[in-house]
N, C-alpha and C positions, 0 to 999 in steps of 0.2 A: 559623761555629761551629767551634771547634777540637776535634779528637778528644781523648778522655781518654787514649788510648794510641795508639801508632804501628803502622803496618803494617810491622813489622820482620822477620817470618817469613813465608815463602811455602811453599806446598805442596811444591814440588820440593826444598826444603831440609830438610824434616822427616825425621828418621831416628831409629832406636832409641835409647832412653835419653836423650832431651832434653826439657827443659821447653818447653812451648808456651804462649804468651800473646799472641794476636794476633787481629785481625778476619778472618773468612772468610765467604764466602757459604754459607749452608746450602741445599743444593739439594733434599735429601729428608730426611725424618725418619720413621723407622718404629719402632713399639713392638715390642720383642722380649721373649720370655720366658726367664728364667734357668732353670737346671736345678732350682733349689730352689723354683720357683714365683714368684719375684720378677719384676720387670720392669726393662728397661733400654732406652735409646733408641739406635738405629743411625742415624748421620748420614752423609750424603755432603756433604763440604765442598769448596769450590773457591776459586780465585783465578785470576789470569791465567796462572799457571804450570801449572795442572792440577787434578786432583781427588784427594782423599784420603778416608780412612775415619776415623770417629770414633765411639767408644762412650761413651755418657753413663750412668754407673752411679749417680751421686749418692752419698750417704753412708748409713751405717747408720741415721741419724735420719730419712731420707726414706721415707715410706710408698709402697706401690704406687700409691695414688691420687694422690700428689703427683708421682710420676714420670710417670704418665699425663697429668696436668694440664700439666706442662712440655711434653710431646710434642705434645699437641693445640694448645697455644698458639703453637708455632713456625710462622712464615710462610715457606714455601719461597721462595727468591729474595731474602730479606733478609740483611743482614749481622749476624752475631752475634760476640760475644767468645768465643773458644774458649780455655779455660784448663785445661791438664792436662799429662800427660806422655805421650810417645810410646814405644811398644815394638813389637817385631816379634812377631806371632802368626800361626802358619801361614804363615810366610814373607811376610807382608804387614805393612807398617808402619801402625799406627793410633794415633790420639790417644785416651787414656783420660781421662775427665772425672769427677772426684768432687766436691770442694768447688766447683769452677767451674761447677756446674750452674746456679747463680744467674745466670750470664751469659746463660743462655737465656731468662730471664724477659722480656727486652725487647730488640728489635733495636737495633743501634748506628745512630744517625743518619748517613747517608752524606755529609752536607754537608761534613765536614772532610777527606774523602778524595778522591783522584783516582779517578774511576770506572773508568778503564782498568786499575787495579790488580786489579779484581774480575771482569772479563769474560773467561771462558775460551772462546776461539774460535780454536783452532789451525789456522785455515783462511786461505789466501791468497784473500780474497774477490774482489779484482779479477781474479786469475788464473782463478778458477772461473767468474766471469761471462763472461770472454772465451772460456773453453773451451766453455761452454754455447752461446754465440753461434756459435762455430766449428763445433760439431757440428750445430747446427740448420741452418746455412747449407749443409750437405752434402745436405740434403733437396731433391730436384729437383722433385717434384710440388707445384704451387702450392697445391692444396687441403690437402695434408697439412702443408705448411710453415705455412699459415695456421692450421691446427688447433693445431699445437704452439706457435706463437707466441702465439695467443690464450689458450690454457689457461695457459701459463707466466706471461704478463703480467697475467692477471686473477686470479691466485691469491695473495692476501695472505700474506706470511710465507714464501713459497717459498725465498727466498734467505737467510733468517735462521733458520728452524726447524731443530731437530735431526732426524736420521733415525730415532731410536729413543729409548726412555726410558733404556736403559743398555747395551745389548749392542754397538752399533757406531755410529760417527759420532754419538754422543750428546752433541753440543755445538752451540753457535750456529754456523750455517752448514753443519752436517753433512749436511742433506738435499740441498742443492745440490751439495756435494762428492761425495756418494755417487751422485747422479744422473749427474754428469759421468763418474765412474769407470765406472759401469755402461754408459753409452753407448759409451765408448772401448773397453772390454773386449768388448762385444757386436759392435761393428764389426770389431774385430781377429779375433774368432772367425770371423765371416762371411768374412773375407778369407783366413783360414788353412786352412779346410776345403776340400779339393779338390772340385770339381764340386758345390758347395753350391747355387749359383744362388739365393741368398736375395734377397728384396725388401728392399734396404737402406733405402729410404724408410720402409717399414713397420717394419722393425727399429729404426731410429733413433727413430721416433716412439714406439714402444712402450717403448724404453729411457728416453727422456727424460721420459716421462709415467708410468712404471710406479708411482712412489711419490708422485705429485702430491697424492693424497688426504691424505698425512701432514701437509701444511701446515695443514690444517683440524683436525687432531687435537691441536695444541699452542697454547698461549697464553703470550705473554710476561708474566712476573711478576717484577718487580725485575730482578735480574741473571741470571735463568735463564728457561727455558721449563718449563711444567708440562703434563702430559698431560691432555686434556679427557676426559670420559666417552665421547665418540665413538671414542676410541682403541681401546677394547675393546667398547663396546656396538654399534658399527656396523662399524668396521674401515675401514682406509684404501683398500682395493681398491674397495669399493662407493662410497665418496665420490669416488674418482678417476674411476670409470666415469661417475658422474653429471656430473662436470665435463666429460668428453669429449663426452657426449651433448648438452650445451648448445652445443657448437661444431662439430657434425658437418656442418652445411650446407657444401656445396662439396667434400666428400670423396667419392670413389667409394664407394658403399655396401659393396662387397665388401672393399675395402681398409680402410675404417673398421671393419668387423666384425673384420678380422684384428688391427688395432691394439687394439681392445677386448678381443679374446681374449688378447693378450699381457699386457695390464694385469691381467686377471682371473686369469691362469694363472702369474704370475711367481713364485709361491711353490713351483712345481713339485709334487713328490709330497706336500708338506705343505699344499697349498691345496685348496679345494673344487673348483676347475677345473684339470684336468691339462693341461699343454702338449700340443698336437697338431700343431704345425708346427715346422720347423727354426728359424724366427725366434723363436717363443715359447720353445723350449728354450734358444736362445742368450741371450736376455735373462734367463731364469731362472739359467743358469750364471754369467752376468756379474754379476747381482745378488748371488748367493751368494758369488762370488769376492771382490767388493768388500767385502761385509759381513764375511766370515770373515777375510780378510787384515787388514782394519782392526782387528778385535778381537784377533787374534794379535799384530800389531805393537804395539798399545797395551799389551797384557798383558805383553809381553816387553821393553818399552822401557827400563825401569830395572833390569833384571837384570844382575848381574855375570857374567863368563865362568864357566861351570861351575855357574851357579845355576839352580834350577828352582822353579816355584810353580804352584799351581792358579790359572788365570786368572780374574779376576773377571768379565770380559766373555764369554769363550769357555766358561767353566766346564770347561775342560780343562787338562791340564798343558802348560805352555810352558817352554822351555829356551833358554838362550843358550850357544852354543859359544865 
């Protein structure tokens, strides 16, 4: 089947004051309220070059009920025709859709397109897999090595899932990339602090497994991942702890409890369990460093020198010198 129109515009090419008419993946669709009480739809759109913002206003002829119906009918992960004009608002470029709202009535059949045009996965997958294997091989204790290998190898989606819904590493392969970064940073911290004498086997196991529960919180849908109810109703730390408990045989009980503590405490002061060991604090700091720096780097990626904006991921001002 041939497409009715071509993929001639990519997210990275969209700039202010340009007409847009091209297929994009709709990752999320949220109903928002206007100041006058009306409704509009906030979309996150993507293709292989990145993510963009889109606001669907409809026309004066569209009622609130019709706008709501369009929003509820959108299937995240499907390809839709986005037809509108781009402008910069609050220093962020976004596509505005009026008449083009009809393009959201039905997804575009993906048959006539190269699927690689629509997969946003800015990760060196092979490099991340090799890095994880390299960090895992540094674990000397056979029981702990078996624990980490068993949990990682029996967790579906670990290498493909995102690490979050929107704030950091929120793309295909993001969870594995974030895990590798956290392990590398944590080990570096342990080697940097004088007289630390940390248990590096426990440290590495905690870092490599700290977010393992997130793989069970997402499901692949079309060209993206969507968060399951477990993401908020249960939480990834509890799901991760359950995965560790299933593979605890063969690990020294005291060291296993320490690894479990690291997983449960990796949110630091913001979690229910506070870190109480140097290893737990190191993993918390490493996790936070990876997440924060990824968000800042992504928010500032397309800024021009001397430009500033409120970051969509960090929700803080970012600047480029």
